C-alpha positions in Angstrom: 17.6 -25.4 21.1 15.7 -23.2 23.7 13.2 -24.1 26.2 11.2 -21.8 28.4 11.7 -21.4 32.2 8.7 -19.4 32.8 4.9 -19.2 32.0 5.6 -15.8 30.3 8.2 -17.3 27.8 7.4 -16.3 24.3 7.2 -19.9 22.9 4.3 -22.0 23.9 6.0 -25.1 23.0 8.9 -24.3 25.1 6.6 -23.4 28.0 5.1 -26.8 27.9 8.5 -28.5 28.1 9.4 -26.5 31.1 6.1 -27.4 32.9 6.5 -31.1 32.1 10.2 -31.1 33.5 10.7 -33.6 36.3 11.7 -31.0 38.8 9.2 -28.6 38.0 6.0 -28.2 40.2 2.6 -29.2 39.1 1.9 -25.9 37.6 3.8 -23.6 35.5 5.8 -20.9 37.6 4.5 -17.5 37.8 5.7 -14.4 35.9 8.8 -13.0 36.9 9.6 -9.3 37.7 13.0 -7.5 37.9 12.9 -4.6 40.6 15.4 -2.6 42.8 16.9 -4.9 45.5 16.8 -2.4 48.1 13.2 -1.4 47.6 12.3 -5.1 47.5 14.1 -5.7 50.7 12.2 -2.9 52.3 8.8 -4.1 51.4 9.1 -7.9 51.7 6.9 -9.6 54.3 8.5 -10.0 57.5 7.5 -13.8 57.8 8.7 -14.5 54.2 10.8 -17.6 53.6 14.6 -17.3 53.5 16.1 -14.8 51.1 17.1 -15.4 47.4 20.3 -16.6 45.8 22.9 -13.9 44.9 24.7 -13.8 41.6 27.7 -11.6 40.7 27.5 -10.3 37.1 30.7 -10.0 35.1 31.2 -9.7 31.3 31.6 -12.8 29.3 35.1 -13.4 27.8 35.9 -10.9 25.3 39.3 -9.4 24.0 41.3 -7.3 26.4 42.7 -4.9 23.6 40.3 -2.0 23.0 40.3 -2.2 19.4 39.7 -5.9 19.2 36.9 -5.4 21.8 35.2 -2.8 19.5 35.5 -5.3 16.5 34.1 -8.1 18.7 31.1 -5.9 19.8 30.4 -5.1 16.2 30.4 -8.9 15.1 28.7 -10.1 18.3 26.2 -7.3 19.3 24.4 -9.4 21.9 24.8 -8.5 25.5 26.4 -11.4 27.3 26.7 -11.7 31.1 28.3 -14.4 33.4 26.6 -14.9 36.6 28.5 -16.4 39.4 26.5 -17.8 42.1 27.4 -16.6 45.6 27.4 -18.7 48.9 26.0 -16.0 51.2 22.2 -15.5 51.6 20.4 -12.2 51.0 19.4 -10.0 53.9 17.2 -7.0 53.9 20.3 -4.7 54.4 22.7 -6.3 52.1 23.5 -5.6 48.3 25.5 -3.0 46.5 24.5 0.1 45.0 23.5 -1.7 41.8 21.5 -4.7 42.8 18.4 -6.0 41.3 16.0 -8.7 42.5 14.1 -11.4 40.5 10.8 -11.8 42.4 7.5 -13.5 41.4 4.8 -11.3 40.1 2.2 -12.4 42.6 4.5 -11.7 45.5 5.3 -8.2 44.1 1.5 -7.6 43.8 1.0 -8.4 47.4 3.9 -6.3 48.5 2.8 -3.3 46.3 -0.7 -3.6 48.1 0.7 -3.4 51.4 3.0 -0.6 50.8 0.1 1.5 49.1 -2.0 1.0 52.2 0.6 2.0 54.5 2.1 5.0 52.7 -1.5 6.2 52.0 -2.1 6.8 55.7 1.0 9.0 55.9 0.3 10.7 52.5 3.7 9.4 50.9 4.5 8.1 47.5 5.0 4.5 46.8 7.5 3.1 44.1 4.8 2.0 41.8 3.1 5.5 42.1 6.2 7.3 40.9 7.2 4.9 38.1 6.0 4.6 34.7 6.7 2.6 31.5 7.6 -1.0 32.6 9.0 -3.1 29.7 9.5 -6.8 28.9 12.9 -8.2 28.4 13.8 -11.8 27.0 16.8 -13.4 28.5 18.5 -16.5 27.0 20.0 -18.5 30.1 22.4 -21.5 29.8 24.5 -23.4 32.4 28.2 -23.4 31.9 29.3 -25.0 35.2 27.6 -26.1 38.4 27.3 -22.7 39.9 27.8 -20.4 36.8 25.0 -19.2 34.4 25.5 -17.5 31.1 22.8 -14.8 30.2 22.5 -13.5 26.8 20.3 -10.4 26.0 19.8 -10.4 22.1 18.7 -7.7 19.7 16.8 -10.4 17.9 14.6 -11.1 20.9 14.1 -7.6 22.2 12.9 -4.3 20.7 15.8 -1.8 20.2 14.7 0.5 23.0 14.4 -2.3 25.4 17.9 -3.6 24.5 19.4 -0.1 24.9 17.9 0.0 28.5 19.2 -3.3 29.3 22.7 -2.3 28.3 22.6 0.6 30.5 21.2 -1.3 33.4 23.9 -4.1 33.2 26.9 -1.8 32.2 29.5 -3.8 34.4 32.4 -1.5 33.2 31.1 1.4 35.4 30.3 -0.4 38.7 29.7 -4.0 40.1 26.1 -5.5 39.4 24.4 -8.1 41.7 21.3 -10.0 41.0 19.3 -11.7 43.7 16.8 -14.5 42.7 13.8 -14.8 44.8 11.8 -16.6 42.2 13.6 -19.7 42.2 13.9 -19.5 38.3 17.7 -20.0 38.3 17.5 -23.2 40.6 14.8 -24.6 38.2 17.2 -24.0 35.3 20.1 -25.6 37.0 18.1 -28.6 38.2 16.7 -29.1 34.8 20.2 -29.0 33.2 21.3 -31.5 35.9 18.5 -33.9 35.0 19.3 -33.5 31.1 22.9 -34.2 31.5 22.3 -37.4 33.4 19.7 -38.6 30.7 21.8 -37.9 27.7 25.5 -37.4 27.0 25.0 -34.4 24.6 27.0 -31.7 26.5 26.0 -28.8 24.0 24.6 -25.8 25.8 20.8 -25.5 25.9 19.4 -22.1 26.2 16.3 -21.4 28.4 14.1 -18.5 27.5 13.2 -16.3 30.5 10.9 -13.3 30.0 11.0 -10.7 32.8 9.0 -7.6 33.4 11.7 -4.8 34.2 10.9 -1.8 36.5 14.2 -0.3 35.8 16.3 2.2 37.7 18.0 5.4 36.9 19.1 8.7 38.6 16.0 10.7 37.5 14.1 10.2 40.8 15.1 9.8 44.4 12.9 9.2 47.4 13.5 7.3 50.9 12.2 4.0 51.9 12.9 3.4 55.7 15.5 6.1 55.7 17.5 4.8 52.7 17.8 6.7 49.4 17.0 4.9 46.3 17.0 5.9 42.7 14.0 5.1 40.4 13.5 5.9 36.7 10.2 7.7 36.1 9.9 6.1 32.7 10.2 2.6 34.0 7.6 0.7 35.7 3.8 1.4 36.2 3.4 -1.9 37.9 0.5 -1.8 40.4 -0.6 1.9 39.6 -4.4 1.9 40.1 -4.3 5.0 37.7 -2.8 2.9 34.9 -6.0 0.5 34.8 -7.5 0.6 31.3 -4.3 2.4 29.8 -2.7 -0.8 28.7 -1.6 -1.4 25.2 -2.1 -4.5 22.9 0.7 -6.0 21.1 0.7 -6.0 17.4 0.8 -9.7 16.4 1.2 -8.9 12.7 -1.1 -6.5 10.9 -3.7 -6.7 13.9 -3.7 -3.1 14.4 -7.3 -3.2 13.1 -8.2 -5.7 15.8 -6.4 -3.7 18.5 -8.2 -0.4 17.6 -11.7 -2.1 17.8 -11.1 -4.0 21.0 -9.7 -0.9 22.8 -12.9 1.1 21.9 -15.3 -1.8 23.0 -13.0 -2.3 26.2 -13.6 1.3 27.2 -17.4 1.3 26.9 -18.4 1.8 30.5 -21.4 -0.6 30.4 -19.4 -3.5 28.8 -16.4 -2.9 31.2 -18.8 -3.2 34.4 -20.5 -6.2 32.8 -17.3 -8.2 31.9 -15.5 -7.3 35.1 -18.5 -8.9 36.9 -19.9 -12.3 37.1 -21.1 -12.8 33.4 -20.5 -16.6 33.0 -24.0 -17.4 34.1 -25.2 -15.3 31.2 -23.4 -17.3 28.4 -25.8 -19.1 26.3 -23.9 -22.3 25.0 -27.1 -23.6 23.3 -27.7 -20.8 20.9 -27.2 -22.2 17.3 -26.4 -18.6 16.1 -23.7 -18.1 18.8 -20.2 -19.4 19.2 -20.7 -21.6 22.1 -19.8 -19.0 24.5 -16.2 -19.0 23.5 -16.1 -15.5 21.9 -17.6 -14.0 25.1 -15.3 -15.9 27.3 -12.2 -14.9 25.3 -13.3 -11.3 25.1 -14.0 -11.3 28.9 -10.7 -12.5 29.7 -9.0 -10.0 27.4 -11.0 -7.1 28.8 -10.0 -8.1 32.3 -6.3 -8.1 31.4 -6.8 -4.7 30.1 -8.3 -3.5 33.5 -5.9 -5.1 35.9 -2.8 -3.2 37.4 -0.3 -5.9 36.9 0.3 -5.5 33.1 2.2 -3.2 30.9 1.1 -4.7 27.6 -1.3 -7.6 26.6 -0.6 -10.0 23.7 -4.1 -11.1 22.5 -3.1 -14.5 21.0 -5.9 -16.4 22.4 -8.5 -13.9 21.3 -7.1 -13.8 17.9 -7.3 -17.6 17.6 -10.9 -17.5 18.6 -11.8 -14.8 16.1 -9.9 -16.9 13.3 -11.8 -20.0 14.4 -15.3 -18.5 14.1 -14.5 -16.0 11.3 -11.8 -17.5 8.9 -11.8 -14.2 7.0 -9.9 -12.7 10.0 -7.3 -15.4 10.1 -3.8 -15.0 9.0 -1.9 -11.7 9.3 -3.5 -9.6 6.5 -4.8 -6.2 7.3 -8.6 -6.1 7.6 -11.4 -3.3 8.2 -11.8 -2.5 11.8 -15.5 -1.7 11.3 -16.0 -5.3 9.7 -14.3 -6.8 12.9 -16.4 -4.6 15.1 -19.7 -5.7 13.5 -18.7 -9.4 13.9 -17.7 -8.9 17.6 -20.9 -7.1 18.4 -23.0 -9.7 16.8 -21.1 -12.6 18.1 -20.9 -11.3 21.6 -24.7 -10.6 21.5 -25.5 -14.2 20.4 -23.1 -15.8 23.1 -24.9 -13.7 25.7 -28.5 -13.9 24.5 -30.7 -14.7 27.3 -33.5 -16.0 25.1 -33.0 -19.6 24.9 -36.0 -20.4 22.7 -36.9 -17.5 20.2 -40.5 -17.0 19.5 -41.7 -16.6 16.1 -43.2 -13.2 15.5 -44.7 -12.2 12.2 -44.2 -8.7 11.1 -47.6 -7.0 10.7 -48.3 -4.2 8.2 -49.0 -0.8 9.6 -52.6 -0.9 8.2 -53.2 2.8 8.9 -52.1 2.5 12.7 -50.2 5.1 14.3 -46.5 4.9 13.8 -46.0 4.9 17.6 -48.1 1.8 18.0 -46.3 0.0 15.1 -42.8 0.9 16.4 -43.5 -0.4 19.9 -44.8 -3.6 18.5 -41.7 -4.1 16.3 -39.4 -3.3 19.4 -41.3 -5.8 21.6 -40.9 -8.5 19.0 -37.3 -7.7 18.7 -36.6 -7.9 22.5 -38.7 -11.1 22.7 -36.0 -12.8 20.6 -33.0 -10.6 21.7 -31.9 -9.9 25.4 -28.4 -9.3 26.0 -26.0 -6.5 27.3 -25.2 -5.7 23.6 -28.9 -5.1 22.9 -29.3 -2.9 26.0 -26.2 -0.9 25.1 -26.0 -0.7 21.4 -29.3 -1.5 19.8 -31.6 1.4 18.3 -34.4 1.5 15.9 -35.1 3.5 12.7 -38.1 3.9 10.6 -38.0 2.6 6.9 -40.4 3.8 4.4 -40.7 2.2 0.9 -42.6 3.8 -2.0 -43.5 2.2 -5.2 -42.7 4.5 -8.2 -45.6 3.0 -10.2 -48.7 2.6 -7.9 -47.3 4.8 -4.9 -47.9 1.9 -2.6 -46.1 2.6 0.8 -44.6 0.1 3.2 -43.4 1.2 6.6 -41.3 -1.0 8.8 -39.3 -0.2 12.0 -36.0 -2.1 12.1 -33.2 -2.4 14.6 -29.8 -1.2 14.2 -26.6 -1.9 16.1 -24.5 1.0 14.4 -25.0 3.7 11.8 -23.1 3.7 8.5 -23.1 7.1 7.2 -22.0 8.1 3.7 -19.3 10.8 3.5 -20.0 13.3 0.9 -17.0 14.6 -0.8 -16.4 17.8 -2.7 -13.6 16.4 -4.6 -14.5 16.4 -8.5 -13.2 14.4 -11.4 -13.3 16.0 -14.9 -14.2 13.6 -17.6 -14.3 13.8 -21.4 -17.0 12.1 -23.2 -17.8 12.3 -27.0 -21.6 12.3 -27.8 -22.7 10.8 -31.1 -26.3 10.9 -32.7 -27.9 7.8 -33.7 -30.0 9.3 -36.5 -27.3 11.4 -38.2 -28.8 14.6 -37.3 -26.1 16.0 -35.3 -22.4 16.4 -35.4 -20.5 14.5 -32.7 -19.0 16.7 -29.9 -16.7 16.2 -27.0 -17.8 17.5 -23.5 -16.0 18.0 -20.5 -18.1 17.3 -17.4 -17.4 17.4 -13.6 -18.6 14.5 -11.5 -17.9 13.5 -7.8 -14.6 11.9 -7.5 -16.1 8.7 -6.1 -19.5 9.3 -7.8 -21.6 6.9 -9.8 -22.5 6.6 -13.4 -25.8 8.2 -12.6 -23.9 11.3 -11.7 -22.0 11.1 -15.0 -25.3 10.6 -17.1 -26.9 13.5 -15.2 -24.0 15.9 -15.9 -23.5 14.9 -19.5 -27.2 15.2 -20.3 -27.1 18.8 -19.0 -23.9 19.5 -21.0 -25.3 18.3 -24.5 -29.0 19.7 -23.8 -30.5 16.2 -23.9 -34.1 16.4 -24.8 -36.8 15.0 -22.7 -37.6 12.4 -25.2 -34.1 11.2 -25.4 -31.7 9.0 -23.4 -27.9 8.5 -23.3 -26.2 5.3 -23.6 -22.5 5.5 -22.4 -20.0 3.0 -23.6 -16.3 2.2 -23.2 -14.4 2.0 -26.5 -11.1 0.2 -27.0 -9.6 -0.8 -30.3 -12.4 0.3 -32.6 -15.0 -1.8 -30.5 -17.5 -1.1 -27.5 -16.0 -3.3 -24.9 -18.5 -2.4 -22.2 -21.9 -0.8 -22.0 -22.1 1.4 -18.8 -25.8 0.9 -18.0 -25.8 0.2 -14.3 -26.4 3.8 -12.7 -25.0 2.6 -9.3 -21.6 1.6 -10.7 -18.6 3.8 -9.6 -16.9 6.2 -11.9 -13.7 5.0 -10.4 -13.9 2.0 -12.5 -13.0 4.2 -15.3 -9.3 4.9 -15.8 -7.7 8.2 -16.9 -6.6 6.6 -20.2 -10.0 5.0 -21.1 -12.2 6.3 -24.0 -15.9 7.0 -23.7 -18.5 7.3 -26.4 -22.1 8.4 -25.5 -25.2 7.8 -28.0 -28.3 9.9 -28.0 -31.3 7.4 -28.3 -34.9 8.1 -28.7 -36.5 6.9 -25.5 -39.0 4.8 -27.4 -36.0 2.9 -28.8 -34.2 2.9 -25.5 -35.0 -1.0 -25.0 -35.0 -1.9 -28.6 -32.2 -4.0 -30.5 -29.2 -2.0 -31.7 -26.8 -2.2 -34.6 -23.2 -1.4 -33.9 -21.0 -0.5 -36.8 -17.1 -0.8 -36.4 -15.3 0.4 -39.7 -12.0 0.5 -41.3 -10.5 2.7 -44.1 -7.4 3.1 -46.2 -4.8 5.2 -44.8 -1.4 6.1 -46.4 1.6 4.1 -45.1 5.2 4.8 -45.9 7.0 1.6 -46.6 10.4 0.6 -48.2 12.2 3.5 -50.1 9.6 5.9 -48.8 7.0 4.2 -51.1 3.7 5.0 -50.1 1.1 2.5 -49.9 -2.4 2.4 -48.8 -3.2 0.2 -45.7 -6.4 -0.7 -43.8 -6.7 1.1 -40.7 -9.5 0.9 -38.0 -11.6 3.9 -37.1 -11.5 4.4 -33.2 -15.3 5.5 -32.7 -18.1 3.0 -33.6 -21.4 4.3 -34.7 -24.6 3.0 -33.2 -28.3 3.1 -34.2 -31.6 1.5 -33.3 -32.5 -1.7 -35.4 -35.6 -1.8 -37.3 -37.9 -4.6 -37.5 -37.1 -5.7 -41.0 -33.3 -6.2 -41.5 -31.6 -6.7 -44.8 -28.5 -5.5 -46.5 -30.0 -2.4 -48.0 -31.5 -1.3 -44.8 -28.1 -1.6 -43.0 -26.6 0.5 -45.8 -29.1 3.2 -45.5 -28.8 3.3 -41.8 -24.9 3.6 -42.0 -25.0 6.2 -44.7 -27.5 8.3 -42.6 -25.0 8.0 -39.7 -22.2 9.3 -41.9 -24.1 12.6 -42.8 -22.5 14.7 -40.1 -18.9 13.8 -41.4 -19.6 14.5 -45.1 -17.6 17.1 -47.0 -20.0 19.6 -48.8 -18.5 20.6 -52.3 -20.1 23.0 -54.6 -19.6 22.8 -58.2 -21.0 25.8 -60.1 -19.6 26.3 -63.6 -21.3 27.2 -66.8 -19.4 24.5 -68.6 -20.4 22.0 -66.2 -24.1 22.8 -66.2 -26.1 20.9 -68.8 -28.9 23.3 -68.7 -29.2 26.9 -69.8 -31.7 28.8 -67.4 -30.8 32.1 -66.1 -31.2 31.0 -62.5 -28.9 28.6 -60.8 -29.6 27.1 -57.4 -27.0 25.1 -55.6 -28.0 22.1 -53.4 -26.3 19.7 -51.2 -27.1 16.1 -51.4 -27.3 13.9 -48.3 -25.5 10.6 -48.2 -28.5 8.7 -49.3 -28.6 10.7 -52.6 -31.7 12.9 -51.7 -31.7 16.8 -52.0 -31.5 18.0 -48.6 -30.4 21.7 -48.1 -30.4 24.7 -50.4 -27.0 25.8 -49.5 -27.5 29.2 -51.1 -29.7 30.1 -48.1 -27.3 29.1 -45.5 -24.5 30.9 -43.8 -21.1 29.1 -44.0 -19.7 28.3 -40.5 -16.9 26.1 -38.9 -17.4 23.8 -35.9 -15.6 24.6 -32.6 -14.7 20.8 -32.3 -13.0 18.5 -34.7 -15.9 18.1 -36.9 -16.4 20.7 -39.8 -19.8 22.0 -40.8 -20.5 22.5 -44.4 -18.7 25.1 -46.2 -18.9 26.7 -49.7 -16.0 26.7 -51.8 -17.3 29.6 -53.9 -19.0 32.6 -52.6 -22.5 33.6 -53.5 -21.6 35.9 -56.1 -19.8 33.1 -58.2 -22.8 30.9 -58.2 -24.7 32.5 -61.0 -25.1 31.3 -64.6 -24.7 34.2 -67.1 -26.0 32.5 -70.1 -27.8 29.4 -68.9 -30.1 28.7 -66.0 -28.6 25.6 -64.4 -29.1 23.6 -61.2 -26.1 22.1 -59.6 -26.5 19.3 -57.2 -23.7 17.6 -55.2 -23.5 14.0 -54.2 -20.7 11.9 -52.7 -18.6 12.0 -55.7 -20.7 12.8 -58.7 -21.8 16.1 -60.1 -25.5 16.4 -60.7 -26.4 18.7 -63.6 -30.1 19.1 -64.1 -31.6 15.8 -64.6 -28.3 13.9 -65.1 -28.9 10.2 -64.8 -26.4 9.1 -62.4 -27.1 6.5 -59.7 -25.8 7.8 -56.6 -26.9 4.9 -54.5 -25.0 2.4 -56.6 -22.0 4.6 -56.3 -22.4 4.5 -52.5 -22.7 0.7 -52.5 -19.5 0.4 -54.3 -17.5 2.5 -51.7 -18.5 0.5 -48.8 -18.4 -3.4 -47.9 -20.5 -4.6 -45.1 -19.8 -7.7 -43.1 -21.4 -9.6 -40.2 -19.0 -9.8 -37.3 -19.0 -10.3 -33.4 -18.6 -7.7 -30.8 -14.8 -7.9 -30.9 -14.7 -8.1 -34.7 -12.2 -11.0 -34.5 -14.0 -13.7 -36.3 -14.2 -14.7 -39.9 -16.7 -12.4 -41.4 -19.8 -13.0 -43.8 -20.2 -10.4 -46.5 -23.6 -8.8 -46.5 -25.2 -8.7 -49.9 -27.4 -5.8 -50.7 -30.2 -7.8 -52.1 -30.0 -10.4 -49.2 -33.5 -10.2 -47.7 -33.1 -13.2 -45.2 -30.0 -11.7 -43.4 -30.9 -12.8 -39.9 -32.8 -15.9 -38.7 -33.5 -14.3 -35.4 -33.3 -10.5 -34.3 -30.4 -10.3 -32.0 -30.1 -7.7 -29.0 -27.2 -6.3 -30.5 -26.3 -6.7 -34.2 -22.4 -6.1 -34.9 -21.5 -5.0 -38.6 -18.1 -4.2 -39.8 -17.7 -1.7 -42.6 -14.7 -1.6 -45.0 -14.3 1.8 -46.8 -12.8 2.0 -50.2 -10.0 4.6 -50.9 -12.4 6.9 -52.8 -14.8 7.1 -49.8 -12.2 8.3 -47.5 -11.8 11.5 -49.4 -15.4 12.4 -48.9 -15.7 12.6 -45.3 -14.0 14.3 -42.4 -13.0 11.4 -40.3 -10.9 13.3 -37.7 -13.5 12.6 -34.8 -13.9 9.0 -35.9 -10.0 8.6 -35.9 -9.3 10.4 -32.5 -11.6 9.6 -29.7 -10.3 11.6 -26.8 -9.3 10.1 -23.5 -10.8 10.7 -20.0 -9.2 13.6 -18.3 -6.9 13.5 -15.3 -8.3 13.9 -11.7 -8.9 17.4 -10.7 -9.2 17.9 -7.0 -10.2 21.1 -5.2 -7.3 22.5 -3.1 -6.7 21.0 0.3 -8.6 23.0 3.1 -11.7 23.6 0.8 -12.0 20.3 -0.8 -12.8 17.7 1.8 -14.4 19.2 4.9 -17.9 18.2 5.8 -20.0 18.4 9.1 -21.2 15.1 10.8 -24.8 16.2 10.5 -24.4 16.5 6.6 -23.3 12.9 6.6 -26.3 12.1 8.8 -28.7 14.0 6.5 -27.2 12.0 3.4 -27.9 8.8 5.2 -31.6 9.8 5.9 -32.5 11.3 2.5 -34.8 9.6 0.2 -33.1 7.7 -2.7 -34.0 4.7 -5.0 -33.0 1.2 -4.1 -30.5 -0.4 -6.2 -31.3 -2.9 -9.0 -29.9 -5.7 -6.8 -32.3 -4.7 -3.8 -35.6 -4.5 -5.8 -38.6 -4.4 -3.5 -41.7 -6.7 -4.4 -44.7 -4.5 -4.5 -48.0 -6.4 -3.4 -50.1 -4.2 -5.5 -48.0 -4.2 -8.7 -47.4 -8.0 -8.1 -43.6 -7.7 -9.2 -40.4 -6.2 -8.0 -40.0 -2.5 -8.2 -37.0 -0.2 -7.7 -38.7 1.7 -4.9 -37.8 4.9 -3.2 -36.5 4.3 0.3 -36.5 6.9 3.2 -35.0 6.3 6.5 -35.8 8.1 9.8 -34.4 7.6 13.3 -36.8 6.4 16.0 -35.2 5.1 18.9 -31.6 5.7 19.9 -29.3 3.4 22.1 -27.2 4.3 25.1 -24.0 3.9 23.0 -24.3 5.2 19.6 -21.7 3.9 17.0 -21.1 5.9 13.9 -19.3 4.1 11.0 -18.1 6.7 8.4 -18.1 4.9 5.0 -14.6 6.1 3.8 -13.9 2.8 1.9 -15.4 1.7 -1.3 -14.9 -1.6 -3.0 -15.4 -2.9 -6.4 -14.4 -5.9 -8.4 -11.4 -3.9 -9.8 -10.7 -1.0 -7.5 -10.5 0.1 -3.8 -10.7 3.6 -2.8 -10.6 5.7 0.3 -12.0 9.1 1.0 -9.7 11.4 2.8 -12.7 13.8 3.6 -12.3 15.7 7.0 -15.5 15.1 9.0 -16.1 17.7 11.7 -17.8 15.9 14.5 -18.9 17.3 17.8 -17.0 15.9 21.0 -19.1 17.1 24.0 -22.6 17.7 22.7 -24.0 15.7 19.8 -27.7 16.7 19.6 -29.7 14.3 17.7 -33.1 15.5 18.9 -34.1 17.1 15.5 -33.7 13.8 13.7 -36.0 11.8 15.9 -39.3 11.7 14.2 -41.4 10.1 17.0 -43.4 12.6 19.4 -43.5 10.4 22.3 -41.0 11.1 25.2 -37.7 9.9 24.4 -34.5 9.7 26.7 -32.2 12.8 26.6 -30.8 12.5 23.0 -27.4 14.4 23.6 -24.3 12.3 23.3 -20.6 12.8 24.3 -17.7 11.2 22.2 -15.6 8.8 24.1 -13.7 6.8 21.5 -12.4 6.8 18.0 -11.1 4.1 15.7 -8.9 5.9 13.2 -7.2 4.7 10.0 -4.2 6.4 8.5 -2.8 5.9 5.2 -4.1 4.3 2.0 -5.8 1.1 1.2 -2.7 -0.9 0.7 -0.5 0.1 3.6 -2.7 1.9 6.3 -2.6 1.7 10.1 -5.2 1.8 12.7 -5.1 3.5 16.1 -7.7 4.4 18.8 -8.3 7.5 20.8 -9.9 7.0 24.2 -11.5 9.3 26.7 -11.4 8.3 30.4 -12.9 10.4 33.1 -10.4 12.2 35.2 -7.6 11.1 32.9 -8.4 12.8 29.7 -7.8 11.5 26.1 -5.1 9.0 25.3 -4.0 7.5 22.0 -3.7 3.7 21.8 -1.3 2.9 19.1 -0.8 -0.9 19.7 1.6 -1.3 22.6 2.1 2.4 22.9 -0.3 4.6 25.1 0.2 8.2 25.3 -1.8 11.3 26.4 -3.3 13.4 23.7 -4.9 16.7 23.6 -8.6 17.1 22.9 -7.6 19.5 20.2 -5.8 17.0 18.3 -8.4 14.1 18.1 -10.2 15.5 15.1 -8.4 14.3 11.9 -9.3 13.1 8.6 -8.4 9.7 9.7 -11.6 9.3 12.1 -13.4 6.1 10.9 -15.7 4.7 13.7 -16.9 7.2 16.4 -18.3 6.0 19.8 -20.7 8.2 21.6 -22.4 7.6 24.8 -25.7 9.3 26.0 -24.9 12.1 28.4 
């Protein structure tokens, strides 16, 4: 069992236990720091109370034999020290060559302030100015005897690097180590142990957690204090450095890099820093029903102040995360989230907590009614400020012009709406090649498979547009694209705004050419089966029913009966029919000298004089009509005959053969459902009352007889091609776009989505209006969100497009539509929230610019300088600009 002996201990419950101990003071003890004893002795106040308690550090019991010691260190990797309490008291001149001091953080802060002031007069360096990189270290302290403590430094409690540094510091084999306690922590532990041992008789050792901030020492730097040489490690300890203010990392509490990235960007927004470092308590609006009772503003202010102090190395934002989870449960737990979504919540929540408008007036939006845009825009802005007044509004709010135009009556509506950030689309040059097979719905064309290229993360509208051009779609036609699986249409792709990323590489698509006049009419969908040869036992070949892959589709007439459905289906089969020419004098029943050869369509009507056509073959899987005999063989020497060919019969002159009856016998029609998985009802050809009500889509299953399969080329029906794999343009040319291209894509005119229909006051109904945005008024701080992520019900995608954004001079003057005088619309970049990796395992960082210090990368706890040349990456996600 472990209890805490300091307020900075990692376990809150343990901390509470220590504070409630009988011997503890009324408040929790201050944080503790470990510093070089000689330096501390030189900077202590002259009138300070008596010096600390000295402990001599020796190794804990371990085997003396070298081999056994190695085995012991392997089995017990923790560093364990024995501290023997000495009788003598510390003085400013005592202490060995390796002596350290445990001191309260507040005393250290005062000592540093005095030293900095003193040395600045003599242009000398201080300990704090020459060191960097302090680190925390967790100690487990237990009491063995009245004056002996055991200190354990465990790998489980400390990062590997910190553990290695501690091993180097307390390497007792090389030279003796002494620790002086000026904080009183060891006395507190001893007293708590003494009280516990008198209250119960359990003598098991109890570990006390003590977290110290280490300002370690090495031989890398030597300078003199009071004529005494001292070694200080440049990589250890930036405590008290004024130049370190604002360069403090945030601990990752478990997948909280998204939160750390957003916080660092906001915490380095100059206007917000000045505001929250000042007296902002009086601005908190605790009565705002849209706010968070001021708790979010207080938590953020406390966190920002801790990032702009000079007594921290890293900050653990436990309290702030708890407040976020309390008011926005979607951010609770330890899952990864979107940094921009958190940023939007923070800006909105801070605004409402700090909104100075206690009673918001109701302001009805008035129509422009022909008034000048400037007048209308100013009216909208005054109404906005009458209800919203906070530092967030002053810093981040801008205004854009929104124009809606009705596609039917051309009615125009103009509004001027506020914005807190701009979400810009990221155009991508990455393409996806997709294969779609196009069928006719009137039997006039052969089916054909087209390969079309669409944007990798484009929409179905892009696919329809590309496919329409590829198949030379007429102006009076439209395309209905469907997804086919197991002989059935499982999905009609009718929503233009849906992403093509919903379609997988192995899916199969079929598109149907529909006359526009029947675009909204009812449809009949034919699924069909045929007999295929199947090898059974002893290689005995038996016919077996097999489903065709591709359904056929047509518009449904008003009167529906069995004969009508048969005629529609036979008409759809026309392009698949083999053309066979039978020309023989023995087969002809007439003796005329001239012989004309005709091909019959599937309905039994004479359609084309094949003698006047040139045989050709299709480039695809479907064959066009071919003549078995050349023209020279189609002459009757003795008789004049007319040979006409039907599906399976030879028509010689006026032979009385009923082709339609033969067709009827070759196909069986059944009513079914869209999945073709229910007991079916056979359709009789003479059934005139087939349907009680006309459905939106009628599903009919057709069974082919064995003889029918020999008269049609069913290769296209049997083999519907899959969608092709992704094809991406090579790196370097594929995904590079300028920021102004993203901005122009955001501002271009485009139709509203079906879920965002606009109610037209003239048409008196909702219309899919055209929307156009224009920038009107820009804020002091412009936040630009690059829309890299796309979410659907089934997929999540990220665009890796490299966006080339300006750093020092983003000029937006040309995008401002107002002619009135506007502030200088040139911006400088000062912060970037970046996302590396994919949707499943990404990581967020922040890049921050500070005047006089340059760019730094904030990667959770780690803060490192970075060159300006390296801040432009394809990971840039949210950009922060301030007006120059």
